[in-house]
LUMVEXTOR-188007 format. One record per residue (C-alpha): residue number from 1; x, y, z; residue in one letter. Coordinates in Angstrom, 3 decimals, padded with zeros to 6 digits. Each point is the difference from the previous one (the first is absolute). Layout:
BEGIN
> k,px,py,pz,r
> NUM,X,Y,Z,A .
...
This chain:
BEGIN
> k,px,py,pz,r
> 1,000.040,-000.047,-000.016,M .
> 2,001.260,003.236,-000.887,T .
> 3,-001.103,003.974,000.040,W .
> 4,000.114,000.341,-003.551,Q .
> 5,-003.594,001.139,-000.245,K .
> 6,000.539,002.651,002.437,E .
> 7,003.037,001.222,-001.802,L .
> 8,-001.714,000.224,-003.241,E .
> 9,-002.826,002.286,001.831,E .
> 10,003.078,001.883,001.188,L .
> 11,001.590,000.604,-003.337,R .
> 12,-003.374,000.940,-001.251,R .
> 13,-000.797,002.479,002.483,R .
> 14,003.490,001.628,-000.409,Q .
> 15,-000.610,000.209,-003.904,Q .
> 16,-003.543,001.665,001.066,L .
> 17,001.947,002.358,001.982,A .
> 18,002.427,000.978,-002.565,E .
> 19,-002.943,000.798,-002.517,Q .
> 20,-000.618,003.047,002.707,M .
> 21,-003.179,001.771,-001.211,G .
> 22,-000.272,-001.898,-003.170,G .
> 23,001.263,000.535,-003.620,E .
> 24,-002.359,002.989,-000.753,E .
> 25,000.965,001.882,003.041,K .
> 26,003.544,-000.627,-000.295,V .
> 27,000.154,001.092,-003.497,A .
> 28,-001.938,003.222,001.064,R .
> 29,002.898,000.488,002.582,Q .
> 30,002.541,-000.080,-002.768,H .
> 31,-001.847,002.046,-002.421,S .
> 32,000.071,002.792,002.501,R .
> 33,003.875,-000.326,000.075,G .
> 34,000.071,-001.599,003.239,K .
> 35,001.731,-003.418,000.978,M .
> 36,-001.731,-002.219,001.789,D .
> 37,000.631,-000.887,003.431,A .
> 38,002.210,-003.382,-000.669,R .
> 39,001.784,001.743,-002.622,A .
> 40,000.987,002.927,002.426,R .
> 41,001.282,-002.403,002.851,L .
> 42,002.137,-001.745,-002.808,A .
> 43,001.262,003.595,-001.298,A .
> 44,000.635,001.238,003.575,L .
> 45,001.809,-003.041,001.558,T .
> 46,003.271,-002.102,-000.944,D .
> 47,-000.846,-002.403,-002.671,E .
> 48,-001.770,-003.126,001.235,G .
> 49,000.248,001.178,003.592,S .
> 50,-003.655,000.549,000.878,F .
> 51,-001.590,-002.657,002.030,R .
> 52,-003.735,000.601,000.373,E .
> 53,-001.737,-000.448,003.285,I .
> 54,-003.916,-000.672,000.075,G .
> 55,-000.074,-000.473,-004.034,K .
> 56,-003.420,-001.882,000.174,I .
> 57,-001.641,002.175,002.450,A .
> 58,-003.367,001.781,-001.278,G .
> 59,-003.591,-001.328,-000.328,R .
> 60,-000.785,-003.181,-001.555,G .
> 61,-003.295,-000.830,-001.976,H .
> 62,-001.356,-003.214,000.223,Y .
> 63,-002.807,-001.991,-001.989,D .
> 64,-002.951,-001.896,001.986,E .
> 65,002.236,-002.669,000.693,N .
> 66,002.584,001.939,001.895,G .
> 67,002.593,-000.373,-002.891,D .
> 68,002.236,002.992,-000.823,L .
> 69,-001.063,001.833,-003.268,E .
> 70,002.013,003.295,000.138,S .
> 71,001.885,002.007,002.517,V .
> 72,000.050,003.720,000.575,T .
> 73,003.506,000.622,001.266,P .
> 74,000.717,002.509,002.671,A .
> 75,001.018,003.375,-001.666,P .
> 76,003.175,000.244,001.938,F .
> 77,003.460,-001.970,-000.524,L .
> 78,002.899,-000.054,002.218,F .
> 79,002.973,-002.261,000.543,G .
> 80,003.625,-000.355,001.080,K .
> 81,002.411,001.428,-002.784,A .
> 82,003.581,001.394,-000.427,T .
> 83,001.185,003.436,-001.516,I .
> 84,003.649,000.046,-000.620,D .
> 85,000.251,-003.211,001.849,G .
> 86,-001.421,001.571,003.225,R .
> 87,-003.337,-001.597,001.220,P .
> 88,-003.243,002.177,-000.003,V .
> 89,-003.719,-000.322,000.428,V .
> 90,-001.474,000.731,-003.512,A .
> 91,-003.819,000.892,-000.311,T .
> 92,-002.246,001.020,-002.924,A .
> 93,-003.746,000.920,-000.211,D .
> 94,-001.626,-001.914,-002.864,D .
> 95,-002.240,002.720,-001.584,F .
> 96,-001.662,-002.812,-002.439,T .
> 97,-002.021,-001.097,003.085,I .
> 98,-002.583,002.357,000.839,R .
> 99,002.308,002.936,-000.662,G .
> 100,001.946,-001.090,003.119,G .
> 101,-002.787,000.383,002.591,A .
> 102,-000.162,-002.365,002.923,A .
> 103,-001.369,-003.439,-000.203,D .
> 104,000.315,-003.543,001.754,A .
> 105,003.539,-000.324,001.266,G .
> 106,001.483,003.162,-000.801,I .
> 107,-000.069,001.751,003.303,A .
> 108,001.741,-003.069,001.590,R .
> 109,002.639,-000.320,-002.881,K .
> 110,000.865,003.738,000.436,M .
> 111,000.252,-000.088,003.772,V .
> 112,002.459,-003.164,-000.481,Q .
> 113,001.900,001.957,-002.636,A .
> 114,000.537,002.842,002.337,E .
> 115,000.661,-002.230,003.040,R .
> 116,002.479,-002.150,-001.934,M .
> 117,001.949,003.093,-000.753,A .
> 118,000.316,001.331,003.453,H .
> 119,000.409,-003.344,001.873,E .
> 120,002.571,-001.207,-002.363,L .
> 121,001.589,003.141,-000.413,R .
> 122,-000.346,000.441,-003.629,L .
> 123,-000.421,002.992,-002.290,P .
> 124,-003.487,000.597,-001.185,M .
> 125,-000.903,000.791,-003.359,I .
> 126,-003.890,000.772,-001.189,R .
> 127,-001.186,000.286,-003.488,M .
> 128,-003.221,001.821,000.186,I .
> 129,-002.940,-000.016,-002.637,D .
> 130,-003.310,000.793,000.746,G .
> 131,-001.523,000.239,003.705,T .
> 132,002.896,-001.808,001.221,G .
> 133,-001.850,-002.461,002.096,G .
> 134,-002.889,002.343,000.944,G .
> 135,-003.623,-000.967,-000.078,G .
> 136,-002.783,000.724,-002.536,S .
> 137,-003.641,000.837,000.161,V .
> 138,-000.709,-003.436,-001.532,K .
> 139,001.758,-001.516,003.059,T .
> 140,-002.605,001.286,002.388,L .
> 141,-002.805,-001.843,-002.030,E .
> 142,002.053,-003.397,000.226,Q .
> 143,000.777,000.623,003.714,I .
> 144,-003.624,000.646,000.679,G .
> 145,000.968,002.737,002.233,A .
> 146,002.079,003.241,000.349,T .
> 147,002.626,000.550,002.629,Y .
> 148,001.913,002.447,001.895,I .
> 149,003.331,000.517,-002.070,P .
> 150,003.364,-001.295,001.210,A .
> 151,003.123,-000.795,-001.784,V .
> 152,000.938,-003.900,000.617,P .
> 153,003.569,-000.151,000.957,G .
> 154,000.879,003.863,-000.261,W .
> 155,001.917,-000.512,003.176,G .
> 156,002.469,-002.223,-002.086,D .
> 157,000.202,002.794,-002.737,V .
> 158,001.058,002.387,002.887,V .
> 159,002.482,-002.513,001.574,E .
> 160,001.497,-000.402,-003.533,N .
> 161,000.731,003.668,-000.268,L .
> 162,001.819,-000.235,003.340,E .
> 163,002.059,-003.050,-000.935,T .
> 164,000.491,-000.759,-003.808,V .
> 165,000.316,001.986,-003.278,P .
> 166,-003.307,000.335,-001.597,V .
> 167,-000.361,001.192,-003.768,V .
> 168,-003.466,000.646,-001.546,A .
> 169,-000.505,000.272,-003.581,L .
> 170,-003.153,001.196,-001.295,A .
> 171,-000.785,-001.735,-003.333,L .
> 172,-003.700,001.198,-000.877,G .
> 173,-002.766,001.912,001.531,P .
> 174,000.570,-000.520,003.843,T .
> 175,-002.898,001.292,002.252,A .
> 176,-000.815,-000.362,003.774,G .
> 177,002.023,-002.844,001.628,L .
> 178,002.138,-000.277,-003.158,G .
> 179,000.958,003.769,000.531,A .
> 180,000.613,-000.546,003.578,A .
> 181,002.390,-003.060,-000.644,R .
> 182,001.841,002.159,-002.605,A .
> 183,000.426,002.740,002.539,V .
> 184,001.000,-002.284,002.804,A .
> 185,003.513,-000.677,-001.399,S .
> 186,003.528,001.466,000.139,H .
> 187,000.260,000.187,-003.758,Y .
> 188,-002.770,000.338,-002.589,S .
> 189,-000.409,000.367,-003.691,V .
> 190,-002.670,000.633,-002.475,M .
> 191,000.034,-000.320,-003.764,V .
> 192,-000.965,003.127,-002.008,K .
> 193,-003.120,-000.658,-001.911,G .
> 194,-000.715,-003.260,001.464,L .
> 195,-000.288,000.566,003.677,S .
> 196,-002.443,002.036,001.882,Q .
> 197,-000.409,000.371,003.966,I .
> 198,-002.952,001.440,001.698,F .
> 199,-002.329,-000.555,003.230,A .
> 200,-003.063,-000.569,-002.515,A .
> 201,-000.086,000.104,-003.892,G .
> 202,-001.987,002.656,-001.959,P .
> 203,-003.181,-002.035,-000.291,A .
> 204,-000.091,-000.585,003.895,V .
> 205,000.932,003.917,000.517,V .
> 206,-002.649,000.928,-002.370,E .
> 207,-002.774,-002.451,001.459,A .
> 208,000.979,001.175,003.768,M .
> 209,-000.816,003.410,-001.037,G .
> 210,003.481,001.483,000.449,G .
> 211,001.598,002.614,-001.911,P .
> 212,000.227,-001.220,-003.842,Y .
> 213,001.062,001.789,-002.965,E .
> 214,000.161,-003.033,-002.486,G .
> 215,003.161,-001.292,001.207,F .
> 216,001.336,-003.333,-001.516,D .
> 217,002.030,-002.267,002.025,K .
> 218,003.511,001.538,-001.414,E .
> 219,-001.246,003.666,000.928,S .
> 220,-001.264,-001.054,003.376,L .
> 221,002.773,-002.161,001.112,G .
> 222,002.934,-000.378,-002.385,G .
> 223,003.694,-000.134,000.410,S .
> 224,000.180,003.781,-000.868,A .
> 225,-001.855,000.665,003.181,I .
> 226,001.361,-002.391,002.434,H .
> 227,003.672,-000.089,-000.733,T .
> 228,-000.144,003.915,000.356,R .
> 229,-001.739,-000.062,003.430,N .
> 230,001.971,-002.626,001.588,G .
> 231,-002.461,-002.759,000.344,V .
> 232,002.033,-002.202,-002.606,I .
> 233,003.606,000.204,-000.442,D .
> 234,000.898,-000.566,-003.356,E .
> 235,-001.643,000.314,-003.580,E .
> 236,001.402,-002.452,-002.907,V .
> 237,-001.153,-000.707,-003.466,L .
> 238,-000.505,-003.548,000.252,S .
> 239,-000.718,-002.999,002.133,E .
> 240,003.510,-001.346,-000.779,E .
> 241,001.684,003.215,001.199,A .
> 242,-002.214,-000.254,003.131,A .
> 243,001.543,-003.509,000.637,F .
> 244,003.463,001.244,-000.884,A .
> 245,-000.538,002.796,002.739,H .
> 246,-001.474,-002.365,002.571,A .
> 247,003.287,-002.252,-000.445,R .
> 248,002.487,003.160,000.184,A .
> 249,-001.834,001.258,003.167,F .
> 250,000.537,-003.370,001.724,L .
> 251,003.688,-000.259,-000.841,S .
> 252,000.785,002.841,002.303,Y .
> 253,-001.931,-001.521,002.999,L .
> 254,000.439,-002.700,002.336,P .
> 255,-002.427,-002.896,000.290,A .
> 256,-001.333,001.256,003.054,N .
> 257,000.578,002.252,002.995,V .
> 258,002.162,-002.508,001.726,G .
> 259,002.719,-000.132,-003.117,E .
> 260,002.340,002.358,-001.708,L .
> 261,-000.401,001.163,-003.516,A .
> 262,002.448,-001.973,-002.281,P .
> 263,003.161,001.252,-001.136,H .
> 264,001.414,-000.354,-003.407,I .
> 265,003.360,-000.095,-001.666,D .
> 266,001.659,003.336,-000.140,A .
> 267,-000.041,000.957,-003.601,R .
> 268,000.753,003.792,000.362,D .
> 269,003.120,000.872,002.148,P .
> 270,-000.166,002.075,002.879,A .
> 271,002.648,002.203,-001.181,T .
> 272,-001.758,001.325,-003.062,R .
> 273,-000.099,003.776,000.341,R .
> 274,-002.177,001.548,-002.840,D .
> 275,001.540,003.426,-001.037,E .
> 276,-003.658,001.244,-001.111,R .
> 277,-000.708,000.377,003.781,L .
> 278,002.115,002.875,000.018,L .
> 279,-002.260,002.292,-001.904,D .
> 280,-003.485,-001.625,000.953,L .
> 281,-001.098,002.833,002.143,V .
> 282,-000.240,003.468,-001.863,P .
> 283,001.379,002.663,001.864,R .
> 284,-003.206,002.174,-000.985,D .
> 285,-002.068,-001.250,003.176,P .
> 286,-003.215,000.507,-002.053,K .
> 287,001.314,-002.458,-003.009,T .
> 288,-001.343,-003.650,000.338,V .
> 289,001.855,-003.026,-000.718,Y .
> 290,-000.794,-003.865,-000.164,S .
> 291,000.202,-001.737,003.229,M .
> 292,-000.461,-003.290,-002.055,R .
> 293,003.191,000.467,-001.797,R .
> 294,001.673,000.226,003.345,A .
> 295,-001.677,-003.150,001.119,L .
> 296,001.653,-001.516,-003.379,E .
> 297,003.528,001.217,000.877,M .
> 298,-000.096,-000.896,003.656,I .
> 299,-001.424,-003.338,000.190,F .
> 300,000.932,-003.366,-001.511,D .
> 301,-000.503,000.356,-003.798,L .
> 302,-003.587,-001.257,-001.223,D .
> 303,-001.257,-000.731,003.514,T .
> 304,-002.308,003.024,000.962,V .
> 305,-003.475,-001.008,000.234,F .
> 306,-002.424,002.663,000.540,E .
> 307,-003.472,-000.336,001.652,M .
> 308,-002.934,002.726,-000.089,G .
> 309,001.602,002.127,-002.596,R .
> 310,-003.357,001.728,-001.037,M .
> 311,-001.187,001.003,003.431,W .
> 312,001.657,001.994,003.004,G .
> 313,002.525,001.115,-002.657,R .
> 314,002.061,002.476,001.929,A .
> 315,001.402,-003.277,001.602,A .
> 316,001.842,-002.849,-001.912,I .
> 317,-000.525,-003.575,001.618,T .
> 318,002.069,-002.895,-001.532,A .
> 319,001.920,-003.015,000.910,F .
> 320,003.506,-000.479,-001.140,A .
> 321,003.407,-001.585,000.652,R .
> 322,003.405,000.893,001.221,L .
> 323,002.701,-002.614,-000.616,E .
> 324,-002.972,-002.374,-000.293,G .
> 325,-001.437,000.776,003.139,R .
> 326,-003.719,001.451,000.038,V .
> 327,-000.733,003.275,001.417,V .
> 328,-003.325,002.092,-000.071,A .
> 329,000.516,003.385,-001.654,V .
> 330,-001.744,003.125,001.024,L .
> 331,000.789,003.155,-002.337,A .
> 332,-001.216,003.251,-000.395,S .
> 333,-001.265,001.000,-003.592,D .
> 334,000.630,003.791,-000.586,P .
> 335,-001.886,-000.180,-003.489,S .
> 336,-003.262,-000.197,001.931,Y .
> 337,-001.075,002.672,002.416,L .
> 338,003.783,000.850,000.532,G .
> 339,000.114,-003.158,002.208,G .
> 340,-002.485,001.220,002.486,S .
> 341,-001.785,-002.235,001.794,W .
> 342,-003.824,000.235,-000.512,D .
> 343,-002.511,-002.226,001.874,A .
> 344,000.213,-003.079,-002.401,K .
> 345,003.608,000.000,-000.344,T .
> 346,000.200,000.100,003.812,S .
> 347,-002.343,-002.993,000.015,E .
> 348,002.087,-001.833,-002.644,K .
> 349,003.325,000.580,002.064,V .
> 350,-001.785,-001.328,003.090,E .
> 351,-001.348,-003.123,-001.656,R .
> 352,003.448,-000.779,-001.770,F .
> 353,002.136,000.444,003.448,V .
> 354,-002.465,-002.414,001.772,K .
> 355,000.260,-002.309,-002.830,L .
> 356,004.026,000.295,000.166,A .
> 357,-000.005,-000.517,003.702,D .
> 358,-002.629,-002.882,000.051,L .
> 359,002.410,-002.006,-002.489,F .
> 360,003.121,001.424,001.557,R .
> 361,001.384,001.501,-002.900,L .
> 362,002.581,002.698,000.674,P .
> 363,-000.919,003.478,-001.312,I .
> 364,001.581,002.609,-001.851,V .
> 365,-001.155,003.512,-000.190,H .
> 366,001.014,002.471,-002.737,L .
> 367,-001.127,003.467,001.344,V .
> 368,-000.924,003.216,-002.088,D .
> 369,-003.145,000.946,002.022,N .
> 370,-000.974,003.662,000.195,P .
> 371,-002.485,-000.915,002.657,G .
> 372,-003.703,-000.847,000.130,F .
> 373,-002.460,001.610,-002.762,M .
> 374,-001.469,002.923,001.310,I .
> 375,-003.063,002.138,-001.126,G .
> 376,-003.757,-000.269,000.473,R .
> 377,-000.319,-003.471,-001.908,E .
> 378,002.829,-001.463,002.110,A .
> 379,-001.878,001.180,002.996,E .
> 380,-003.471,-001.618,-001.248,E .
> 381,001.993,-003.073,-000.651,A .
> 382,001.268,-000.353,003.643,G .
> 383,003.649,-000.274,-001.197,T .
> 384,001.498,000.760,003.189,I .
> 385,-001.712,-003.269,001.575,R .
> 386,001.069,-002.117,-002.809,Y .
> 387,003.554,001.593,000.147,G .
> 388,000.272,-000.539,003.512,V .
> 389,-001.172,-003.718,-000.324,Q .
> 390,002.646,-000.353,-002.636,A .
> 391,002.748,001.383,002.458,M .
> 392,-001.326,-002.407,002.819,N .
> 393,000.422,-002.974,-002.395,A .
> 394,003.506,001.166,-000.687,V .
> 395,000.789,000.180,004.032,Y .
> 396,-001.824,-003.320,000.619,R .
> 397,002.111,-001.868,-002.431,A .
> 398,002.252,-002.528,001.590,R .
> 399,002.061,-000.549,-003.150,V .
> 400,003.247,001.803,-000.775,P .
> 401,-000.398,003.134,-002.043,L .
> 402,002.432,002.162,-001.905,A .
> 403,-000.669,003.356,-001.351,S .
> 404,001.641,002.195,-002.682,V .
> 405,-000.946,003.473,-000.282,V .
> 406,000.309,001.110,-003.597,L .
> 407,-001.294,003.305,000.326,R .
> 408,-002.819,001.346,002.199,R .
> 409,-001.211,-000.888,003.551,A .
> 410,-002.341,002.370,001.569,Y .
> 411,-002.589,-000.119,002.590,G .
> 412,-001.730,-002.771,001.563,I .
> 413,-000.010,-002.004,-003.345,A .
> 414,003.487,000.344,-000.386,G .
> 415,000.749,-001.218,003.465,S .
> 416,-001.684,-003.120,-000.900,A .
> 417,002.888,-001.152,-001.773,M .
> 418,000.884,-002.270,002.700,S .
> 419,-000.250,-000.664,003.715,N .
> 420,001.823,002.874,001.691,A .
> 421,000.103,-002.160,003.171,E .
> 422,002.150,-002.575,-001.372,K .
> 423,003.554,-000.088,-001.559,F .
> 424,000.026,002.084,-002.987,Q .
> 425,001.226,-002.156,-003.114,Y .
> 426,-000.046,003.246,-002.151,R .
> 427,001.800,001.687,-002.755,F .
> 428,-000.506,003.432,-001.596,C .
> 429,000.954,001.135,-003.564,W .
> 430,001.727,003.371,-000.195,P .
> 431,-003.328,001.447,-001.715,S .
> 432,-001.694,-000.689,003.388,G .
> 433,-002.472,002.692,001.134,D .
> 434,-001.889,-000.095,003.448,W .
> 435,-001.662,001.491,002.853,G .
> 436,-003.266,000.531,001.880,S .
> 437,-001.356,001.712,-002.957,L .
> 438,001.175,001.245,-003.536,P .
> 439,001.938,002.959,000.092,I .
> 440,-001.501,001.333,-003.081,A .
> 441,-003.668,000.061,001.496,G .
> 442,000.915,001.699,003.446,G .
> 443,002.667,002.832,-001.149,L .
> 444,-002.733,002.851,-000.242,E .
> 445,-001.780,-000.828,003.017,V .
> 446,003.127,-000.489,002.270,A .
> 447,001.751,003.085,-001.279,Y .
> 448,-003.091,002.224,-000.399,K .
> 449,001.087,002.804,001.908,A .
> 450,003.456,000.120,-001.519,E .
> 451,-001.327,000.126,-003.447,L .
> 452,-002.509,002.620,000.629,E .
> 453,002.770,002.346,001.355,A .
> 454,002.215,-000.749,-002.826,A .
> 455,000.433,002.638,-002.664,E .
> 456,000.043,-002.895,-002.589,D .
> 457,-001.963,-002.825,001.386,P .
> 458,001.032,-001.995,-002.920,G .
> 459,003.720,000.244,000.343,A .
> 460,-000.401,-000.553,003.649,E .
> 461,-001.938,-003.279,-000.410,L .
> 462,002.799,-001.071,-002.501,E .
> 463,002.635,000.864,002.754,A .
> 464,-001.941,-001.893,002.581,I .
> 465,-000.408,-003.041,-002.386,R .
> 466,003.777,-000.088,-000.745,A .
> 467,000.779,-000.020,003.900,R .
> 468,-002.318,-002.702,000.732,L .
> 469,001.265,-002.269,-003.087,D .
> 470,003.117,-000.172,002.092,K .
> 471,-001.513,-000.463,002.984,V .
> 472,-001.928,-003.106,-001.603,T .
> 473,002.888,-001.596,-001.616,S .
> 474,-000.144,-003.794,000.846,P .
> 475,003.589,000.407,001.310,F .
> 476,-001.199,002.160,002.661,R .
> 477,-002.247,-002.716,001.367,S .
> 478,002.792,-002.517,-000.411,A .
> 479,002.056,002.025,002.326,E .
> 480,-002.509,-000.173,002.761,R .
> 481,-000.606,-003.693,-000.808,F .
> 482,-003.551,000.516,-000.914,N .
> 483,000.672,-001.995,-003.040,V .
> 484,002.202,-003.141,000.336,E .
> 485,001.852,000.018,-003.313,D .
> 486,-000.010,001.958,-003.247,I .
> 487,001.015,-002.258,-002.898,I .
> 488,001.005,000.020,-003.361,D .
> 489,-003.388,-000.966,-001.812,P .
> 490,002.306,-002.766,-001.908,R .
> 491,000.515,-001.636,003.249,D .
> 492,-003.543,-000.499,000.955,T .
> 493,-000.457,-003.728,-001.743,R .
> 494,003.264,-001.128,001.849,P .
> 495,-001.027,001.738,003.585,L .
> 496,-003.655,-001.822,-000.741,L .
> 497,001.394,-003.229,-000.679,C .
> 498,001.857,000.064,003.423,E .
> 499,-003.097,001.017,001.622,F .
> 500,-001.817,-002.921,-001.535,A .
> 501,002.835,-002.416,001.158,Q .
> 502,-000.323,001.264,003.548,L .
> 503,-003.629,000.088,000.060,A .
> 504,-000.423,-003.679,-001.435,W .
> 505,002.631,-000.992,002.551,R .
> 506,-002.234,001.384,002.650,K .
> 507,-003.155,-001.406,-001.206,L .
> 508,001.470,-003.567,-000.360,E .
> 509,001.198,000.123,003.543,S .
> 510,-003.316,000.778,001.251,E .
> 511,-001.489,-002.762,-001.811,L .
């Protein structure tokens, strides 16, 4: 006696699961320019590495004799896989089955996927398409009653945010719980023209009597909106690009908070000194320059991975390497708002510093910050509150931090470059310009009496400015040890490589 009959039924059920929502619905998914869930899992992970869990879960349909006729698979797939040889939990919503809405088994499968990630300390990747496990109106009729809303397993989602890297890829219209799952991540991506995110779609907004002006899905919640307001980190042009970004993000992070990020062999010598750094910062204080060029010159070649480029734009947040060692890079962007921190920039800085601290990545801060954004709009946006929260995150961070002052560091925002209560691993370029407030903005107020008494106020103002230019020389600050070291800009990379060596030595000893 063998179990051949049962094995044949198992294979049949597996084959039915592989059909997903059926040939017609899968073809419709492809006609919209979208991969199906199984193709996505194969494209994201190392070839042949995905082992599905709960493949035959769903709802069986039986004849009057109790024999299986067909199966509606659960519209959620998950399993163990590898990316670059490292284990992960990979999940994908199946839009071909009721638009990804919840049905039998999906809630338990989603809970188990999240639980697997945090209990086994594995990175979690969510590919979200549709309601992402949320219910539908039809579900109520099937149940026969309504219910007070609750999200099964949300505690596991929260636990994952505190223990493992979480990546969310929004790969289609994503509403309700799907939108919540996309946001509850450390790194998120949308595909331009393919992905939309909203609390509720246009039809629901209109039906509920909300403000409706003929929005379609893209104009209500497309990537042009959410990658610029901070809801989502990245906008890409294809699903393949989304998978590449997910893999790149994970390559800089440890598998969990109990491990350290992996080093790679050094491909770029610490002794490299880029001559272009000498004239990167213009002498004219009102002239902008490219901070991203500075990143390319300072960090290991081709290792800078930027996050959230389209929002909070006065700050650049990125991962990079120094002699193969991972660092989290925070840098001012003088080409946007002159580098002044507005509310969104401050929010972005706070989130990034917390991410670096959670996964124990040393921070390198390249500073050219004239202060918090000022004016009526800045006050209405609550800039000072968000700015102080960003500074608090810097002060709470436990990981080593090195700062390099390229040009300006003014006011409270300038002081948020590092934790002044700790050892200052800090370097300043000769172009450094700092203080409690910019000199140019306070001269007329501070010397009002002298200017009013002068025969030629204009000449007097220039004379005052000339005197203060000498007083504000960075070398005067160095005399009093208010700055630790003024350096040749070309020495920035060698010195930061030294910092990375020492920082990782400390982190490894703590582990």
